[in-house]
N, C-alpha and C positions, 0 to 999 in steps of 0.2 A: 514534404506532404502537405498540400496548402489545401486551405478551403476548397479552393475551385475544382482540384482533381476529383474525376469520378471512379468509382471501385468501390469495393468492399470494406465497410466501415472499421474504425478503429477497435469497436465494441465486439461486431462479430470476427474480426482478425483476430483480436485476444484469445478469444472463445476456440478458435481452429489449431493456434499456433500451441496453448495450453492443453488441450486434448490429445496433441498429435505426441508431445513428449510426455504426458501420462501413458499414451499407449505405447510407444517404444519404448518405457521403462517396464512395462509390464512383460514384456520380452522375457524377462527373468523367468518367470513363471514356466514357459515351455524353453527353460534354459538356453535361450538367445540373450546374449548380456549386450544390448544395441546401445547403450549410453555408456557405459564404463569408462571410456575415453577421456570424460569430461573432468576439468581441473579442479583441483578442492586446494585451499590453502591452511596450513596449519599454522599456529604461533610460533614463531621462529626466532632464534638468536642468531643462526647461521642464514643466511638467505638461501643457499643451496639446497637447504633442506625445507624450504617452505611449500613447493608445489609437489603435485603428485597426482595422478590419475586416481578417480575416487574407488575403483575396481581393481583389484590385486590381478585380475585376467589381463590386465593392458600394462602392467608394470614396465614391460619392456619400453613403453612410450616415454617414460621418464618424465620428469615436472615441466622441463620446456616443451617437450613433446605434447604430452596433453594439454598445455596452454596453448599451443600451436593448432591442435585438433579443436580445441573448442574453439577458437576464433572464427576457424573455416566454417564446421558445423552451425554457430549461431549467424555468421555470415552469408550462408545459404539460406538458411530459415527465415533470418529478416529481410532480407533483399528480397526473397519470394515475396514476402507479406507486402514490401513496399511496391513493389510490382502490382501486386492484388489490388492494392488501394489506388492505385494510377501514378505512384510517383517516378520520377524520372531517375532509374536503376542506377544509371552511369555515376550521376550525381551523388546518389545516397551511399553507395559503397563507399568512399574515402572518409564520408561523414560518420557514419555508424563505425568504422575502423577508429576514428579518434575516440569517439563517444566511448566506446567499450574497452581501449588501451589505456586512455585515461581513468577509467570509473577501477577498472580491475586492478590498474596501479594502487589506485587509491586503498584498494582492498588490501592487497599484499602489504602496503607499509601500516594498515591500520593491523595488521594481523602480528606485526612487530612484537616480540615480549614487552618491550619498554612501553608499547602503547597499550597491549592486552592483556597482560597477567594482572589478576584483581586480589590476589590472595597470598600474604605471605609465604605459603608453604610452596605454591606453585612458583613464586619468584626466586625462592630459597633452590626449588628443584632446577630452574632453568641457571642459575648461578647468576643473579641480577639482584641490585641493590636497590632500584627504582622503577618505577613504573607509573602511568598516569592511569590506570586501571580503568581504562575504557571497556573491558571484556572484548570477546570474539567479536562483537559487534562495532567494535573500534572503528573498522574500515568503511562503515555507513557514514559514522560522523565526519571522517576525513574527505569522503566524496562530497558531502553537502558543503564542506567547508570551501573545496578546490572549485564546485560549480558555483557557489557564491562569488569568489575571486573572478572565474571566468565569465559569470553573468555581468558583475559590475565593474570591473578593471579590464578586459578585455572584451570589449563589446563586439568588434569586427570578428574575433574567433566565434563568440557564440552567436552571431548571425550566420557567421559560414557553416556552423554545426546544425542549425535549426531543423533542418528535415529529420534528421535523427535524434532532437531532442522531445521524446514522446514519454513523459512519466507517467502519464494515465494509462498509456499501452503495455509498459513494461510493469507494470504493477497489478493491471487487470491478468496479465499472464500467471503473473507471480500468485495471485488468489486463487485462479484456478488450478493450480499444481499443488498449492496450500491444502484444498480441500482434501488430497488422497491423503496427504500427511496426517491430517487432523481426523481421518477416518481411523486410521491404526491407532492414535492415540486414544481415540474415544469408545474403539472398540476393548480396550481393556478396564474402563471405568464409563460403563454405558450409561448406570444410571446419573452419574454427575453431569457428563456431557447432555443427555436429554434435558435435564435440569437449567442446564445452561442456555437451550434453545430458547426454551419459555422465558426466562429472566432478560435475555437478550429481546427477545420481540414485547415482550411488555414493558421495558425501560427504554425502546426506540418510541412505540407509540405514546407514552408520557412525555419524552422528548421533544416529538412533533407537534403535540398539541399546546405546549407550552411556550417553546421558542419562537415558532414562527408569528405566533399571535403578537407577541411582546416585540422583537425586532421589528415587525410590520409598523408597528403601533409608535416606534421610536423615530422611526425613518419619516414617517408620515407626519407625525404632529410636533415631534421636538425639534426636527430637522426642516420640515417643509417639502421633503421630496414628493413627485407626481407619483402616483400608482404604477406608473412603466417602470420607474427606479425602484420604488419602496418593496415592490414586491418579489425582482429578484435578487436585490438586498438580502431581504428575511429569507429565502431559501439558501442562498450559498454562506450565509453567515451560522442560520440555525440547523439547516438540514444536512446538505451534503456538498458543500462546495461548489467547485464546478459543475458537475454535473447537473447538480439541481438548479444553479443560475441559467443554464445554456436552456436545459428543459422549460423552466418558468417563464424565460424569455421569450421562448417560442411559443409556447400555451398562450399567452397575454397578447401576443403579437408586438413586442416590444420591437424597436431599433436595433439591428445587430450589434450597434456599439456599447450598447446597454449591458448586455451580455460579457462582452470583451472587457469591458472595464470591472464590473464584480469578479468574472472568474482572475483579473490578473490581481485584484485587492487579494480573493483568497488563498492564491498562491504564496503571495508574499507574507501575509499572515500565517499561512500553515507551516513555513522555515522558520519562523519565530515561535511559534507553540512547538515545532519539533525539535528546537535548541532547549528550550525551556522546560516544558512539561515532564518530560520522562524523569529528568533529574529530580523534579519536585515529587514525581507519582513514587521514585525509591525513597524520597527522606522521609515522606510522610504516610505511604500508604505501603511501606515493605511487608508490614503484617495484614494487608487487606489487598494479596497480588492480584486477583480476578476481579475487584473494584478496580483496582488502576487500570488494566487491561479496557475495560470498559469506560473508564472514564477517557481515554485516550480516543476510542471512536465516537463518543459525544463530544469530544471538545475539538479535536484536531479535524478541519476541512480538508477534502480531498481525499480518495481512498489512497494514493500513495503517500501522503504525510501521516495519514492514522493508522496504515498497518504499518508504516516503519516506526512510526511511535510505538507502538506496541512491541515491534521486534526488541527495540531499546530498550524498553520499559523491561520487558521479561529479563534479559541478559544483566541489566543492573538489579533487579529485584532478587533473582538467584543468586547472583554473587552475593547481595548482602546478607540474606538468609543463610547461604553454604558458610558465611564466615561466623554465623551463631548457630552452627550445628544443623542446620534444618535444610534438606536437598528437597527440593520440588521436583518432579517430572518436568522437562522443557516440552515447551509447544502450547500450555495451557492458558497462558495469559495472552502469548500471541494470537491463539486461538479463541480466545474470548472477543478481542479487540475484530479480529477479521469478522468473526460471527454476526456480532453486534452493528458493525458497519455495512456488511452484507445485507441485514435486515433493513438498515436505513436506504441502500441503494434499490431494493426492492419496492419499496414505498415512492420512487422517484416517479415512478410513471403515473401511479395513483394520485398523486399529490399533484402533478403536472394536469392529469385528465379534470380534475377536481375544480381546478383552477381556471382551465379553458372554459371550462361550462360556466362557472360564474361570470366570467368577463364577457362570454358571447351570448348570456342571458339576460345581463343585469347591468354592466359597465360598457362594454363596446359593441352595442347590439346593430347588427347588420342584418339586413334582408336576408333568410335563406341560410345564415350562416349558424351552424350551430358546431359544439364538439361532439365527437365520435368516440365509442367505446374502444376502437381498434387503436386510439392515440395511446392507451394502456400499453399495449405492446410493443406499438412504434417506438415508444420513449423508455421501455423496460430494459435496463441494463443487461445486455445477453451474456457477458461474462457470468452472471449470477447461475446461469446454467450450467456453465462447466464447474463451477466450485460446487454445486448441490449434486451433479453427477459423480465427480470424481470422490468426493465425500461418501456418498452412498454405497458406490460400487465396493471402493474399499472396505466401508465398516462393514457390510454383508459379505464379503469374502471375510475377511477376518473373524466373525462370528461364524462361519458355516465351514470355512476348509479345515482339511488336516494341517495338523502343526507343523510337518514339510514346506507346504503350500504357503502356510502364512507366513513362514521365515521368509518365502523368497519374494512373497509381496511386501515385507517389511524392508528387505534390499533394495527392491525395486525403487520403493516411494522415497527410499534414502539417495538413490541417485536421482529422481525426479527433485527431491529437495534440494541437492546441489545445485540445478538449473535457478531453483526458486532464490537461491543466495545469489546468485549471479543477478536475476531481473531485478531484485532489491536495491543491488551496489548501483546498476543503471538508472533505478529510480532516484534514489539520493541524490546522484550527481546533476541530473536533468532537471529538478526540482530546483537546485542552487543554480544552474545556467539560465532557467527562465526568471528567476528574481533581479530583476535588473529595478532596483528602489529609486535611482535617479529620473530613468524613464518615466516612472508612474508618476512622481511628483511634478515633472515636467509637464503632463497631459492633465495636471489640473485635478488629479483625483483625492486632493486633502480633505474637503468636505464628507465623499464618501469614505473615506478612511476615518473619518471622525466617527461616523455611526456605525464601522466596524470594531473599533477602539474599545467604543463605551458598551456596545452590545456582547462582543465576545469576553472583554476582561472583566467586565463590569455584571455581567449576567450568567452568558452561556457559559461558560469554564465553569462557574461555581454550582450553577444548577444542576451543570451535567454530573460536577463530582456528588452533590447531592443525592441523585438519581443511581449512579452508581454503587453509593453506599447503601440505599435504601434495598437494592434490589440483589446487591452481590457481597454485601458484607456477612462474613463469619464463612463464606462458599471459599476453602481452600483447592489447589490443583492436589493430586496425588503427591506422595513421597515417593523417590525414588527407593526402589523395594531392593 
């Protein structure tokens, strides 16, 4: 799916696919189990017991049958999407097949008991004496590492798969689906969920006002970059990574190469953060779980890496607290990370419009040229609409429907959430594939990287931590009843 191809945008496609899975899952409300064939992977010691269809109604498929059904279903769905984006379908099919099979193979390996089990009790029950204790999310880490190996040591394979390496598409689909899951979770603790919304909004406004100005100053004054480079750098490092860098580059009419270089940097550093920050959050913030989730959203750039970090952070912190006898309900840490990140995404369009207005009025003035309010909508991330819709629909149903209907909705969102996990593992693997460190260094990206290192590790991460603690300290997820 090259930039030159015309068709449905990636942003709109993620909205359509996410909502389609959401609607099909809700078939359970009228007793139509349309997605129960999707494969789910349990922690295993015997590989033959690892796979199974998510619904007992499809138990006859068996594990391998459900894996084949999942492959066929996703292949049809994503190939149709590729065609809508203007891609060459015949070229896309084998490449997506390779991406899906490698990524899901990583998920299966990461679910091996010696990789995933994280408590002495669970290891004793499984009859094993050691484990890397990566939790059930260990497959994500494996997928990222395998992706990095492909991207850096198997460049020909990485280039061949390039059309199916779409981490932002995969994670946006996952976020749309995640909205429904969080709707169910929030209905049970509506007051806490409402508070998190306001805290998330307040925290990102503070982050925007502080981060962008400081990074722009560092790039302009300390490193001597032009405005054309400094503005996309400031947005990419401080706001929301790839999307913000591209939107800012378009808003100030920067050369295309500027946004491409900055976006490449964002992906590389997002991988580094993804490998480091969840472990730090677990070590230092296990007692402040929601602050840890917000920290991932404020510190890790790109939607894929930020939400992925939130997922790993949740798994680690839940396991750490469970060892101490504190069992939090799952979904709240990841939900906090996703919610804060969505608020950040919402403001990209507004921020791009503000910069476009400043540039056309005061910096790069051209006769008859000015920013238009429509740019806010043009740059608004459309997948956010899906996230909000799925969240509100499920929240309202869960609050107003009869208990039998709510039970069916919960089961439906469980099936949809299985797809969310698959799109997450696709995100992890493809993030790694995109991260070719050697190529970026050869392109002379060192000076840009210096700005990134100084701003991110010297300022953004720590201020993001302070903001997270300021707004979320003492706010805890509900306990498992």
